[in-house]
gemmi code that builds the backbone of each chain (N, CA, C; Angstrom):
import gemmi

chains = {
    "A": [
        ("UNK", (150.939, 128.134, 40.986), (151.893, 127.019, 40.907), (151.339, 125.949, 39.959)),
        ("UNK", (152.212, 125.366, 39.137), (151.765, 124.365, 38.174), (152.116, 122.961, 38.682)),
        ("UNK", (151.075, 122.193, 39.067), (151.306, 120.838, 39.578), (151.275, 119.796, 38.471)),
        ("UNK", (151.137, 120.242, 37.250), (151.000, 119.308, 36.137), (152.280, 118.510, 35.937)),
        ("UNK", (152.146, 117.186, 35.813), (153.284, 116.348, 35.428), (152.868, 115.578, 34.168)),
        ("UNK", (153.833, 114.912, 33.544), (153.549, 114.204, 32.283), (152.335, 113.273, 32.438)),
        ("UNK", (152.325, 112.512, 33.520), (151.290, 111.487, 33.687), (149.897, 112.102, 33.804)),
        ("UNK", (149.769, 113.192, 34.550), (148.435, 113.803, 34.685), (148.037, 114.500, 33.385)),
        ("UNK", (149.033, 115.013, 32.658), (148.738, 115.673, 31.386), (148.200, 114.720, 30.339)),
        ("UNK", (148.700, 113.480, 30.358), (148.277, 112.477, 29.378), (146.748, 112.314, 29.375)),
        ("UNK", (146.167, 112.303, 30.569), (144.722, 112.059, 30.672), (143.897, 113.191, 30.074)),
        ("UNK", (144.526, 114.322, 29.851), (143.796, 115.493, 29.353), (143.990, 115.704, 27.851)),
        ("UNK", (144.810, 114.852, 27.238), (145.241, 115.135, 25.859), (144.122, 115.251, 24.837)),
        ("UNK", (143.156, 114.367, 24.912), (142.099, 114.409, 23.905), (141.319, 115.718, 24.009)),
        ("UNK", (140.943, 116.083, 25.224), (140.222, 117.353, 25.424), (141.120, 118.540, 25.083)),
        ("UNK", (142.400, 118.390, 25.337), (143.373, 119.452, 25.027), (143.396, 119.731, 23.526)),
        ("UNK", (143.493, 118.662, 22.738), (143.578, 118.836, 21.285), (142.235, 119.244, 20.681)),
        ("UNK", (141.143, 118.910, 21.366), (139.812, 119.317, 20.887), (139.430, 120.698, 21.422)),
        ("UNK", (140.345, 121.307, 22.136), (140.096, 122.620, 22.721), (138.868, 122.603, 23.640)),
        ("UNK", (138.783, 121.533, 24.438), (137.604, 121.358, 25.296), (137.936, 121.454, 26.786)),
        ("UNK", (139.133, 121.936, 27.097), (139.521, 122.057, 28.511), (139.142, 123.435, 29.057)),
        ("UNK", (138.834, 123.520, 30.358), (138.664, 124.841, 30.972), (139.958, 125.648, 30.784)),
        ("UNK", (139.816, 126.964, 30.672), (140.953, 127.833, 30.326), (142.133, 127.663, 31.292)),
        ("UNK", (141.849, 127.536, 32.594), (142.954, 127.443, 33.557), (143.711, 126.114, 33.423)),
        ("UNK", (142.966, 125.047, 33.151), (143.618, 123.731, 32.983), (144.441, 123.732, 31.696)),
        ("UNK", (143.870, 124.309, 30.655), (144.599, 124.381, 29.376), (145.906, 125.172, 29.544)),
        ("UNK", (145.812, 126.277, 30.260), (147.007, 127.112, 30.466), (148.068, 126.326, 31.238)),
        ("UNK", (147.615, 125.550, 32.214), (148.538, 124.747, 33.006), (149.233, 123.682, 32.139)),
        ("UNK", (148.441, 123.046, 31.274), (149.010, 122.011, 30.397), (149.914, 122.651, 29.331)),
        ("UNK", (149.494, 123.777, 28.802), (150.330, 124.515, 27.834), (151.711, 124.800, 28.440)),
        ("UNK", (151.692, 125.264, 29.691), (152.946, 125.627, 30.358), (153.824, 124.392, 30.548)),
        ("UNK", (153.188, 123.281, 30.903), (153.970, 122.050, 31.095), (154.589, 121.575, 29.775)),
        ("UNK", (153.752, 121.533, 28.725), (154.233, 121.031, 27.420), (155.355, 121.931, 26.884)),
        ("UNK", (155.213, 123.229, 27.104), (156.236, 124.165, 26.612), (157.598, 123.914, 27.261)),
        ("UNK", (157.566, 123.393, 28.495), (158.833, 123.179, 29.181), (159.276, 121.734, 29.248)),
        ("UNK", (158.562, 120.845, 28.562), (158.868, 119.407, 28.657), (159.021, 118.828, 27.248)),
        ("UNK", (160.256, 118.530, 26.864), (160.513, 118.020, 25.510), (159.827, 116.668, 25.286)),
        ("UNK", (159.750, 115.865, 26.351), (159.090, 114.558, 26.218), (157.612, 114.743, 25.890)),
        ("UNK", (156.940, 115.605, 26.629), (155.503, 115.809, 26.381), (155.260, 116.460, 25.021)),
        ("UNK", (156.130, 117.381, 24.644), (155.959, 118.028, 23.327), (156.023, 116.967, 22.222)),
        ("UNK", (156.974, 116.052, 22.334), (157.105, 114.990, 21.328), (155.948, 114.001, 21.433)),
        ("UNK", (155.511, 113.750, 22.664), (154.391, 112.809, 22.845), (153.118, 113.369, 22.210)),
        ("UNK", (152.848, 114.653, 22.440), (151.643, 115.286, 21.869), (151.686, 115.199, 20.345)),
        ("UNK", (152.855, 115.414, 19.792), (153.011, 115.350, 18.335), (152.650, 113.944, 17.814)),
        ("UNK", (153.124, 112.933, 18.515), (152.860, 111.569, 18.056), (151.406, 111.165, 18.320)),
        ("UNK", (150.838, 111.649, 19.415), (149.427, 111.375, 19.738), (148.530, 111.999, 18.671)),
        ("UNK", (148.872, 113.210, 18.257), (148.099, 113.919, 17.231), (148.229, 113.216, 15.874)),
        ("UNK", (149.399, 112.654, 15.598), (149.635, 112.023, 14.287), (148.962, 110.658, 14.159)),
        ("UNK", (148.700, 110.022, 15.283), (148.214, 108.633, 15.252), (146.920, 108.448, 14.443)),
        ("UNK", (145.848, 109.220, 14.675), (144.636, 109.013, 13.857), (144.897, 109.218, 12.363)),
        ("UNK", (145.699, 110.223, 12.025), (145.997, 110.498, 10.611), (146.708, 109.308, 9.966)),
        ("UNK", (147.691, 108.769, 10.653), (148.457, 107.645, 10.101), (147.558, 106.415, 9.932)),
        ("UNK", (146.739, 106.143, 10.933), (145.855, 104.970, 10.843), (144.756, 105.172, 9.791)),
        ("UNK", (144.273, 106.404, 9.652), (143.224, 106.671, 8.650), (143.762, 106.354, 7.253)),
        ("UNK", (144.956, 106.836, 6.964), (145.535, 106.613, 5.630), (145.886, 105.139, 5.415)),
        ("UNK", (146.399, 104.495, 6.473), (146.872, 103.107, 6.331), (145.726, 102.102, 6.215)),
        ("UNK", (144.529, 102.475, 6.653), (143.406, 101.522, 6.618), (142.350, 101.926, 5.587)),
        ("UNK", (142.733, 102.769, 4.657), (141.794, 103.209, 3.620), (141.546, 102.053, 2.656)),
        ("UNK", (140.299, 101.843, 2.254), (140.044, 100.808, 1.247), (138.864, 101.225, 0.379)),
        ("UNK", (138.972, 100.904, -0.894), (137.913, 101.250, -1.852), (137.090, 100.015, -2.177)),
        ("UNK", (135.822, 100.238, -2.397), (134.920, 99.130, -2.736), (135.279, 98.579, -4.116)),
        ("UNK", (135.642, 97.283, -4.200), (135.979, 96.720, -5.520), (134.754, 96.735, -6.448)),
        ("UNK", (134.993, 96.994, -7.721), (133.889, 97.128, -8.676), (133.058, 95.842, -8.771)),
        ("UNK", (133.726, 94.674, -8.746), (132.953, 93.430, -8.864), (132.048, 93.214, -7.639)),
        ("UNK", (132.517, 93.649, -6.483), (131.694, 93.529, -5.269), (130.511, 94.495, -5.342)),
        ("UNK", (130.758, 95.675, -5.874), (129.685, 96.659, -6.024), (128.587, 96.112, -6.950)),
        ("UNK", (129.022, 95.509, -8.028), (128.041, 94.961, -8.983), (127.258, 93.812, -8.375)),
        ("UNK", (127.955, 92.929, -7.659), (127.241, 91.785, -7.067), (126.296, 92.240, -5.951)),
        ("UNK", (126.667, 93.312, -5.243), (125.779, 93.852, -4.211), (124.486, 94.352, -4.850)),
        ("UNK", (124.610, 95.107, -5.927), (123.417, 95.655, -6.581), (122.554, 94.544, -7.164)),
        ("UNK", (123.200, 93.534, -7.737), (122.447, 92.403, -8.297), (121.686, 91.682, -7.186)),
        ("UNK", (122.371, 91.453, -6.066), (121.749, 90.760, -4.931), (120.563, 91.563, -4.384)),
        ("UNK", (120.757, 92.859, -4.202), (119.697, 93.682, -3.611), (118.496, 93.798, -4.561)),
        ("UNK", (118.777, 93.847, -5.860), (117.680, 93.905, -6.839), (116.854, 92.621, -6.759)),
        ("UNK", (117.534, 91.484, -6.651), (116.834, 90.189, -6.555), (116.013, 90.112, -5.273)),
        ("UNK", (116.572, 90.629, -4.188), (115.849, 90.629, -2.903), (114.562, 91.434, -3.010)),
        ("UNK", (114.675, 92.596, -3.646), (113.501, 93.472, -3.743), (112.443, 92.862, -4.656)),
        ("UNK", (112.883, 92.214, -5.741), (111.915, 91.593, -6.658), (111.214, 90.419, -5.981)),
        ("UNK", (111.958, 89.708, -5.158), (111.373, 88.582, -4.430), (110.341, 89.084, -3.414)),
        ("UNK", (110.582, 90.260, -2.882), (109.699, 90.814, -1.844), (108.446, 91.466, -2.395)),
        ("UNK", (108.366, 91.632, -3.712), (107.193, 92.310, -4.295), (105.966, 91.394, -4.338)),
    ],
    "B": [
        ("UNK", (117.033, 105.084, -12.080), (117.487, 104.433, -10.845), (116.488, 104.726, -9.717)),
        ("UNK", (116.108, 103.678, -8.966), (115.152, 103.874, -7.880), (115.794, 104.574, -6.691)),
        ("UNK", (114.917, 105.041, -5.773), (115.417, 105.787, -4.608), (116.337, 104.927, -3.742)),
        ("UNK", (115.957, 103.651, -3.556), (116.787, 102.788, -2.711), (118.148, 102.552, -3.356)),
        ("UNK", (118.143, 102.345, -4.660), (119.412, 102.105, -5.360), (120.323, 103.337, -5.275)),
        ("UNK", (119.709, 104.487, -5.367), (120.485, 105.736, -5.231), (121.122, 105.813, -3.846)),
        ("UNK", (120.345, 105.396, -2.861), (120.828, 105.414, -1.476), (122.018, 104.434, -1.307)),
        ("UNK", (121.885, 103.269, -1.913), (122.972, 102.284, -1.846), (124.220, 102.856, -2.510)),
        ("UNK", (124.035, 103.429, -3.683), (125.159, 104.001, -4.419), (125.852, 105.093, -3.607)),
        ("UNK", (125.049, 105.858, -2.897), (125.607, 106.973, -2.124), (126.437, 106.501, -0.937)),
        ("UNK", (126.001, 105.411, -0.300), (126.649, 105.004, 0.955), (127.497, 103.735, 0.869)),
        ("UNK", (127.455, 103.004, -0.234), (128.103, 101.689, -0.295), (129.615, 101.761, -0.017)),
        ("UNK", (130.268, 102.773, -0.558), (131.719, 102.896, -0.357), (132.069, 103.122, 1.101)),
        ("UNK", (131.286, 103.965, 1.767), (131.557, 104.271, 3.177), (131.272, 103.068, 4.062)),
        ("UNK", (130.186, 102.352, 3.759), (129.852, 101.174, 4.575), (130.926, 100.095, 4.394)),
        ("UNK", (131.391, 99.934, 3.157), (132.433, 98.924, 2.905), (133.717, 99.273, 3.668)),
        ("UNK", (134.121, 100.523, 3.599), (135.340, 100.964, 4.299), (135.198, 100.778, 5.813)),
        ("UNK", (134.039, 101.145, 6.334), (133.776, 100.960, 7.764), (133.847, 99.476, 8.129)),
        ("UNK", (133.248, 98.627, 7.298), (133.241, 97.190, 7.573), (134.653, 96.615, 7.556)),
        ("UNK", (135.473, 97.060, 6.607), (136.875, 96.602, 6.561), (137.603, 97.001, 7.840)),
        ("UNK", (137.347, 98.211, 8.298), (138.059, 98.700, 9.486), (137.569, 98.024, 10.761)),
        ("UNK", (136.283, 97.675, 10.813), (135.762, 97.047, 12.027), (136.000, 95.545, 12.044)),
        ("UNK", (136.176, 94.950, 10.851), (136.400, 93.496, 10.803), (137.621, 93.207, 9.923)),
        ("UNK", (137.371, 92.811, 8.687), (138.482, 92.498, 7.768), (137.963, 92.565, 6.344)),
        ("UNK", (138.901, 92.557, 5.390), (138.501, 92.552, 3.971), (137.659, 91.318, 3.664)),
        ("UNK", (137.918, 90.228, 4.373), (137.205, 88.969, 4.125), (135.753, 89.067, 4.572)),
        ("UNK", (135.530, 89.683, 5.726), (134.172, 89.756, 6.278), (133.375, 90.945, 5.748)),
        ("UNK", (134.057, 91.942, 5.222), (133.384, 93.172, 4.811), (132.256, 92.955, 3.779)),
        ("UNK", (132.432, 92.072, 2.771), (131.329, 91.892, 1.808), (130.033, 91.419, 2.471)),
        ("UNK", (130.128, 90.521, 3.445), (128.920, 90.044, 4.137), (128.258, 91.172, 4.924)),
        ("UNK", (129.090, 91.986, 5.562), (128.542, 93.094, 6.358), (127.872, 94.120, 5.452)),
        ("UNK", (128.519, 94.388, 4.332), (127.965, 95.335, 3.352), (126.578, 94.868, 2.902)),
        ("UNK", (126.488, 93.613, 2.531), (125.224, 93.066, 2.036), (124.159, 93.056, 3.131)),
        ("UNK", (124.513, 92.534, 4.314), (123.544, 92.443, 5.417), (123.050, 93.819, 5.847)),
        ("UNK", (123.966, 94.793, 5.824), (123.578, 96.148, 6.237), (122.495, 96.696, 5.317)),
        ("UNK", (122.696, 96.565, 4.003), (121.698, 97.145, 3.092), (120.401, 96.329, 3.053)),
        ("UNK", (120.484, 95.052, 3.314), (119.240, 94.262, 3.432), (118.440, 94.775, 4.631)),
        ("UNK", (119.125, 95.002, 5.749), (118.430, 95.519, 6.943), (117.890, 96.925, 6.706)),
        ("UNK", (118.671, 97.735, 6.017), (118.215, 99.097, 5.716), (116.935, 99.024, 4.884)),
        ("UNK", (116.918, 98.175, 3.880), (115.737, 98.045, 3.010), (114.516, 97.600, 3.818)),
        ("UNK", (114.726, 96.609, 4.676), (113.603, 96.063, 5.454), (113.073, 97.050, 6.489)),
        ("UNK", (113.973, 97.895, 7.012), (113.579, 98.768, 8.137), (113.444, 100.240, 7.758)),
        ("UNK", (113.520, 100.502, 6.460), (113.491, 101.903, 6.028), (112.227, 102.626, 6.510)),
        ("UNK", (111.123, 101.909, 6.548), (109.859, 102.547, 6.970), (109.878, 102.894, 8.458)),
        ("UNK", (110.816, 102.282, 9.200), (110.892, 102.555, 10.645), (111.796, 103.750, 10.958)),
        ("UNK", (112.528, 104.218, 9.940), (113.429, 105.355, 10.172), (112.594, 106.612, 10.371)),
        ("UNK", (112.709, 107.210, 11.561), (111.840, 108.339, 11.931), (112.538, 109.697, 11.819)),
        ("UNK", (113.782, 109.671, 11.437), (114.481, 110.946, 11.309), (114.880, 111.557, 12.638)),
        ("UNK", (114.914, 110.722, 13.702), (115.322, 111.257, 15.018), (116.829, 111.521, 15.062)),
        ("UNK", (117.544, 110.838, 14.175), (118.965, 111.134, 13.983), (119.155, 111.240, 12.473)),
        ("UNK", (120.357, 111.586, 12.036), (120.559, 111.684, 10.585), (120.525, 110.286, 9.967)),
        ("UNK", (120.240, 110.235, 8.677), (120.195, 108.928, 8.021), (121.550, 108.227, 8.112)),
        ("UNK", (122.629, 109.002, 7.942), (123.969, 108.423, 8.015), (124.236, 107.786, 9.374)),
        ("UNK", (123.800, 108.455, 10.440), (123.995, 107.916, 11.783), (123.224, 106.601, 11.943)),
        ("UNK", (122.006, 106.591, 11.448), (121.160, 105.386, 11.527), (121.818, 104.230, 10.752)),
        ("UNK", (122.282, 104.540, 9.553), (122.930, 103.532, 8.708), (124.215, 103.017, 9.369)),
        ("UNK", (125.011, 103.931, 9.910), (126.257, 103.525, 10.564), (125.977, 102.660, 11.792)),
        ("UNK", (124.864, 102.945, 12.481), (124.510, 102.121, 13.647), (124.220, 100.684, 13.199)),
        ("UNK", (123.477, 100.553, 12.102), (123.160, 99.216, 11.576), (124.449, 98.509, 11.146)),
        ("UNK", (125.297, 99.210, 10.413), (126.546, 98.590, 9.925), (127.465, 98.202, 11.087)),
        ("UNK", (127.553, 99.068, 12.087), (128.422, 98.783, 13.240), (127.909, 97.580, 14.016)),
        ("UNK", (126.595, 97.532, 14.237), (126.027, 96.386, 14.965), (126.179, 95.093, 14.166)),
        ("UNK", (126.027, 95.191, 12.857), (126.192, 94.000, 12.010), (127.630, 93.498, 12.092)),
        ("UNK", (128.574, 94.416, 12.060), (129.988, 94.034, 12.151), (130.289, 93.401, 13.520)),
        ("UNK", (129.739, 93.993, 14.561), (129.994, 93.476, 15.901), (129.403, 92.074, 16.054)),
        ("UNK", (128.200, 91.871, 15.529), (127.583, 90.549, 15.640), (128.392, 89.521, 14.877)),
        ("UNK", (128.909, 89.907, 13.714), (129.703, 88.967, 12.930), (131.000, 88.625, 13.661)),
        ("UNK", (131.631, 89.632, 14.251), (132.865, 89.371, 15.008), (132.595, 88.392, 16.149)),
        ("UNK", (131.468, 88.609, 16.840), (131.150, 87.749, 17.989), (130.833, 86.324, 17.558)),
        ("UNK", (130.325, 86.176, 16.329), (129.963, 84.836, 15.858), (131.201, 84.039, 15.429)),
        ("UNK", (132.290, 84.740, 15.201), (133.528, 84.073, 14.795), (134.246, 83.530, 16.029)),
        ("UNK", (134.728, 82.313, 15.929), (135.489, 81.743, 17.044), (136.927, 82.217, 16.928)),
        ("UNK", (137.145, 83.474, 17.298), (138.479, 84.051, 17.169), (139.331, 83.701, 18.376)),
        ("UNK", (140.618, 83.601, 18.118), (141.550, 83.492, 19.242), (141.564, 84.835, 19.945)),
        ("UNK", (141.700, 84.855, 21.288), (141.790, 86.158, 21.966), (142.976, 86.939, 21.403)),
        ("UNK", (142.714, 88.189, 21.018), (143.787, 88.997, 20.430), (144.839, 89.332, 21.479)),
        ("UNK", (146.089, 89.372, 21.032), (147.177, 89.734, 21.944), (147.013, 91.208, 22.338)),
        ("UNK", (147.029, 91.464, 23.631), (146.770, 92.820, 24.123), (147.844, 93.807, 23.655)),
        ("UNK", (147.412, 95.057, 23.484), (148.346, 96.130, 23.119), (148.793, 96.908, 24.357)),
        ("UNK", (148.397, 96.441, 25.536), (148.654, 97.211, 26.765), (150.137, 97.513, 27.004)),
        ("UNK", (151.015, 96.666, 26.468), (152.442, 96.907, 26.678), (152.911, 98.188, 25.976)),
        ("UNK", (152.065, 98.736, 25.089), (152.455, 99.940, 24.346), (151.932, 101.230, 24.975)),
        ("UNK", (151.303, 101.104, 26.139), (150.854, 102.314, 26.846), (152.074, 103.092, 27.340)),
        ("UNK", (151.943, 104.417, 27.464), (153.099, 105.191, 27.956), (153.491, 104.791, 29.370)),
        ("UNK", (154.796, 104.862, 29.636), (155.319, 104.485, 30.959), (155.870, 105.731, 31.651)),
        ("UNK", (155.771, 105.719, 32.976), (156.217, 106.879, 33.761), (157.096, 106.422, 34.918)),
        ("UNK", (157.956, 107.336, 35.377), (158.740, 107.008, 36.569), (157.903, 107.325, 37.824)),
        ("UNK", (158.497, 107.204, 38.974), (157.730, 107.373, 40.217), (157.277, 108.818, 40.432)),
        ("UNK", (157.844, 109.752, 39.675), (157.428, 111.157, 39.796), (156.396, 111.544, 38.729)),
        ("UNK", (155.949, 110.547, 37.945), (154.961, 110.842, 36.909), (155.573, 111.436, 35.658)),
        ("UNK", (156.901, 111.271, 35.498), (157.594, 111.798, 34.307), (157.720, 110.674, 33.273)),
        ("UNK", (157.542, 111.032, 32.002), (157.676, 110.036, 30.931), (158.979, 109.249, 31.085)),
        ("UNK", (158.893, 107.928, 30.965), (160.092, 107.100, 31.069), (160.845, 107.032, 29.738)),
        ("UNK", (160.145, 107.356, 28.640), (160.795, 107.288, 27.328), (161.288, 108.667, 26.884)),
        ("UNK", (162.177, 108.656, 25.913), (162.814, 109.895, 25.457), (161.975, 110.579, 24.365)),
        ("UNK", (162.200, 111.871, 24.114), (161.500, 112.544, 23.007), (161.766, 111.848, 21.675)),
        ("UNK", (162.990, 111.339, 21.501), (163.339, 110.665, 20.234), (162.451, 109.433, 20.025)),
        ("UNK", (162.196, 108.707, 21.109), (161.346, 107.512, 21.006), (159.926, 107.917, 20.601)),
        ("UNK", (159.440, 109.018, 21.139), (158.087, 109.470, 20.789), (158.018, 109.960, 19.345)),
        ("UNK", (159.102, 110.583, 18.899), (159.107, 111.101, 17.528), (159.034, 109.966, 16.500)),
        ("UNK", (159.504, 108.786, 16.898), (159.431, 107.620, 16.000), (157.994, 107.373, 15.565)),
        ("UNK", (157.068, 107.406, 16.530), (155.664, 107.106, 16.220), (155.086, 108.126, 15.245)),
        ("UNK", (155.443, 109.380, 15.418), (154.892, 110.440, 14.560), (155.390, 110.323, 13.128)),
        ("UNK", (156.512, 109.619, 12.926), (157.084, 109.514, 11.581), (156.880, 108.127, 10.972)),
        ("UNK", (156.016, 107.335, 11.578), (155.842, 105.945, 11.125), (155.482, 105.866, 9.644)),
        ("UNK", (154.663, 106.798, 9.171), (154.255, 106.741, 7.765), (155.355, 107.195, 6.819)),
        ("UNK", (156.409, 107.818, 7.366), (157.527, 108.241, 6.508), (158.606, 107.164, 6.427)),
        ("UNK", (158.760, 106.412, 7.504), (159.899, 105.482, 7.549), (159.521, 104.023, 7.266)),
        ("UNK", (158.252, 103.697, 7.359), (157.868, 102.300, 7.137), (157.362, 102.085, 5.712)),
        ("UNK", (157.569, 100.882, 5.209), (157.008, 100.491, 3.924), (155.478, 100.602, 4.023)),
        ("UNK", (154.851, 101.183, 2.995), (153.412, 101.470, 3.067), (152.556, 100.207, 3.204)),
        ("UNK", (152.958, 99.146, 2.513), (152.182, 97.899, 2.608), (152.322, 97.285, 3.987)),
        ("UNK", (153.554, 97.331, 4.520), (153.787, 96.811, 5.872), (152.952, 97.603, 6.876)),
        ("UNK", (152.972, 98.927, 6.729), (152.212, 99.779, 7.645), (150.716, 99.467, 7.545)),
        ("UNK", (150.218, 99.277, 6.323), (148.792, 98.967, 6.140), (148.437, 97.656, 6.840)),
        ("UNK", (149.287, 96.639, 6.651), (149.025, 95.332, 7.280), (149.057, 95.432, 8.799)),
        ("UNK", (150.078, 96.109, 9.302), (150.235, 96.222, 10.757), (149.142, 97.099, 11.370)),
        ("UNK", (148.741, 98.132, 10.648), (147.702, 99.024, 11.165), (146.381, 98.264, 11.293)),
        ("UNK", (146.043, 97.479, 10.284), (144.804, 96.690, 10.354), (144.878, 95.679, 11.494)),
        ("UNK", (146.031, 95.061, 11.639), (146.211, 94.080, 12.717), (146.055, 94.751, 14.082)),
        ("UNK", (146.624, 95.936, 14.215), (146.560, 96.641, 15.506), (145.130, 97.050, 15.837)),
        ("UNK", (144.403, 97.559, 14.841), (143.003, 97.950, 15.077), (142.194, 96.708, 15.466)),
        ("UNK", (142.509, 95.593, 14.823), (141.828, 94.333, 15.125), (142.099, 93.878, 16.558)),
        ("UNK", (143.270, 94.224, 17.072), (143.657, 93.789, 18.423), (143.080, 94.673, 19.526)),
        ("UNK", (142.496, 95.795, 19.155), (141.872, 96.644, 20.174), (140.653, 95.934, 20.761)),
        ("UNK", (140.362, 96.146, 22.039), (139.092, 95.646, 22.584), (137.924, 96.233, 21.783)),
        ("UNK", (136.833, 95.484, 21.643), (135.694, 95.919, 20.817), (135.261, 97.356, 21.111)),
        ("UNK", (135.141, 97.676, 22.396), (134.616, 99.002, 22.767), (135.521, 100.128, 22.267)),
        ("UNK", (136.826, 99.913, 22.340), (137.769, 100.936, 21.891), (137.793, 100.994, 20.366)),
        ("UNK", (137.750, 99.803, 19.739), (137.829, 99.754, 18.273), (136.669, 100.520, 17.644)),
        ("UNK", (135.445, 100.253, 18.117), (134.278, 100.914, 17.523), (134.388, 102.434, 17.647)),
        ("UNK", (134.733, 102.881, 18.843), (134.803, 104.326, 19.077), (135.913, 104.957, 18.231)),
        ("UNK", (137.077, 104.320, 18.193), (138.216, 104.865, 17.446), (137.927, 104.885, 15.938)),
        ("UNK", (137.394, 103.789, 15.426), (137.123, 103.714, 13.986), (136.114, 104.786, 13.571)),
        ("UNK", (135.033, 104.897, 14.331), (133.997, 105.864, 13.949), (134.485, 107.302, 14.112)),
        ("UNK", (135.132, 107.573, 15.224), (135.522, 108.962, 15.530), (136.761, 109.393, 14.724)),
        ("UNK", (137.794, 108.587, 14.773), (139.068, 109.018, 14.192), (139.279, 108.568, 12.754)),
        ("UNK", (138.758, 107.407, 12.387), (139.002, 106.931, 11.025), (137.869, 107.337, 10.081)),
        ("UNK", (136.642, 107.296, 10.568), (135.506, 107.716, 9.738), (135.189, 109.193, 9.929)),
        ("UNK", (135.918, 109.811, 10.821), (135.832, 111.270, 10.976), (134.445, 111.770, 11.406)),
        ("UNK", (133.765, 110.983, 12.228), (132.475, 111.428, 12.759), (132.724, 112.284, 14.002)),
        ("UNK", (131.736, 113.117, 14.357), (131.887, 113.922, 15.573), (131.650, 113.031, 16.796)),
        ("UNK", (132.114, 113.489, 17.940), (131.924, 112.718, 19.169), (130.438, 112.484, 19.438)),
        ("UNK", (129.605, 113.496, 19.204), (128.175, 113.314, 19.488), (127.531, 112.338, 18.501)),
        ("UNK", (127.981, 112.327, 17.253), (127.455, 111.341, 16.292), (127.847, 109.923, 16.710)),
        ("UNK", (129.100, 109.757, 17.127), (129.559, 108.425, 17.562), (128.764, 107.990, 18.792)),
        ("UNK", (128.514, 108.945, 19.694), (127.735, 108.618, 20.894), (126.341, 108.127, 20.510)),
        ("UNK", (125.758, 108.747, 19.488), (124.430, 108.309, 19.019), (124.487, 106.916, 18.406)),
        ("UNK", (125.513, 106.688, 17.593), (125.645, 105.377, 16.941), (125.820, 104.277, 17.981)),
        ("UNK", (126.653, 104.538, 18.987), (126.981, 103.498, 19.968), (126.015, 103.471, 21.153)),
        ("UNK", (125.185, 104.516, 21.280), (124.233, 104.555, 22.391), (124.897, 104.758, 23.729)),
        ("UNK", (125.959, 105.555, 23.760), (126.658, 105.858, 25.022), (126.835, 107.377, 25.133)),
        ("UNK", (127.273, 107.822, 26.298), (127.475, 109.254, 26.515), (128.708, 109.747, 25.749)),
        ("UNK", (128.712, 111.009, 25.307), (129.899, 111.553, 24.628), (131.179, 111.402, 25.451)),
        ("UNK", (131.070, 111.548, 26.772), (132.269, 111.405, 27.615), (132.844, 109.996, 27.517)),
        ("UNK", (131.971, 109.022, 27.372), (132.425, 107.626, 27.242), (133.146, 107.435, 25.911)),
        ("UNK", (132.619, 108.056, 24.865), (133.275, 107.976, 23.548), (134.673, 108.563, 23.646)),
        ("UNK", (134.783, 109.717, 24.257), (136.084, 110.391, 24.343), (137.089, 109.538, 25.112)),
        ("UNK", (136.613, 108.930, 26.180), (137.488, 108.079, 27.002), (137.997, 106.873, 26.186)),
        ("UNK", (137.086, 106.259, 25.429), (137.472, 105.072, 24.644), (138.410, 105.445, 23.499)),
        ("UNK", (138.116, 106.548, 22.831), (138.976, 106.980, 21.720), (140.369, 107.315, 22.247)),
        ("UNK", (140.412, 108.000, 23.367), (141.692, 108.381, 23.969), (142.525, 107.140, 24.286)),
        ("UNK", (141.876, 106.158, 24.887), (142.575, 104.920, 25.247), (143.116, 104.219, 23.981)),
        ("UNK", (142.284, 104.172, 22.940), (142.713, 103.540, 21.683), (143.903, 104.293, 21.089)),
        ("UNK", (143.850, 105.621, 21.118), (144.964, 106.412, 20.572), (146.255, 106.125, 21.324)),
        ("UNK", (146.158, 106.020, 22.645), (147.373, 105.744, 23.435), (147.980, 104.403, 23.041)),
        ("UNK", (147.122, 103.387, 22.913), (147.612, 102.051, 22.557), (148.220, 102.043, 21.160)),
        ("UNK", (147.527, 102.654, 20.204), (147.982, 102.617, 18.810), (149.202, 103.502, 18.591)),
        ("UNK", (149.273, 104.613, 19.310), (150.447, 105.484, 19.234), (151.699, 104.720, 19.671)),
        ("UNK", (151.568, 104.011, 20.795), (152.697, 103.231, 21.284), (153.080, 102.116, 20.318)),
        ("UNK", (152.067, 101.547, 19.680), (152.332, 100.468, 18.725), (153.101, 100.992, 17.508)),
        ("UNK", (152.752, 102.186, 17.037), (153.483, 102.785, 15.909), (154.957, 102.973, 16.271)),
        ("UNK", (155.189, 103.483, 17.487), (156.566, 103.673, 17.943), (157.329, 102.358, 17.974)),
        ("UNK", (156.640, 101.322, 18.417), (157.254, 99.993, 18.478), (157.630, 99.507, 17.070)),
        ("UNK", (156.742, 99.720, 16.105), (157.018, 99.285, 14.721), (158.284, 99.940, 14.185)),
        ("UNK", (158.416, 101.231, 14.435), (159.593, 101.958, 13.937), (160.848, 101.491, 14.664)),
        ("UNK", (160.741, 101.262, 15.962), (161.889, 100.770, 16.749), (162.366, 99.423, 16.218)),
        ("UNK", (161.410, 98.552, 15.932), (161.752, 97.209, 15.454), (162.479, 97.288, 14.117)),
        ("UNK", (162.068, 98.247, 13.283), (162.659, 98.370, 11.936), (164.126, 98.829, 12.005)),
        ("UNK", (164.469, 99.546, 13.063), (165.820, 100.109, 13.140), (166.909, 99.051, 13.216)),
    ],
}
model = gemmi.Model(1)
for chain_id, residues in chains.items():
    chain = gemmi.Chain(chain_id)
    for i, (resn, *xyz) in enumerate(residues, 1):
        res = gemmi.Residue()
        res.name, res.seqid = resn, gemmi.SeqId(i, " ")
        for name, pos in zip(("N", "CA", "C"), xyz):
            atom = gemmi.Atom()
            atom.name, atom.element = name, gemmi.Element(name[0])
            atom.pos, atom.b_iso = gemmi.Position(*pos), 0.0
            res.add_atom(atom)
        chain.add_residue(res)
    model.add_chain(chain)
structure = gemmi.Structure()
structure.add_model(model)
structure.setup_entities()
């Protein structure tokens, strides 16, 4: 018998997606998600969240900052000699 | 080029990106500089008990955290309202369509708006969740590497990352709902 409900499944999601659940628990959650449109959509959005945030918060080191960092560190090292 | 300069060149981009994600574009230059000053001063103490990257990330993360704590910030507005809701039987209270909104946030929202809101949302996470989420999910480190950087058990990292994902997932859905 599968006692899994949406709320109990939520707590297992990270281990579920990392394939870190015991086989019987995974099978139980698989069965629930397969029959629950809400959970299927929730898993999709949970999985997408890190990807969306990774892309949205990407930033490159500005060239002028890179140059000033190297200049500063060179001066620090020369002072320390 | 000296060995230290090569090391800076190799890691400067990653440290800057990490600093932006843990604090802000404004604070990131200070964190970048302080991190490499500390690395230079403590390089002789690095014993190779963890990878160099893990050691460096630990210094950068602690530097960012100390800077955040030194700032007299207003308490961030909690994201708790974006956690999933359930009825009395433990069934999702929201519809599949509402959940699908979050998964499509990067398709339907203006990219600049999404970038601004994403940074704001990460900033609003509690410190413990932010560090774990940024290192694990945004910097793509393994759970055991993050555990080493933060000095906590892997299970604790997983719990914090999971909590952050739930909050941020709900926030994405909210952004798309608001746009409609």
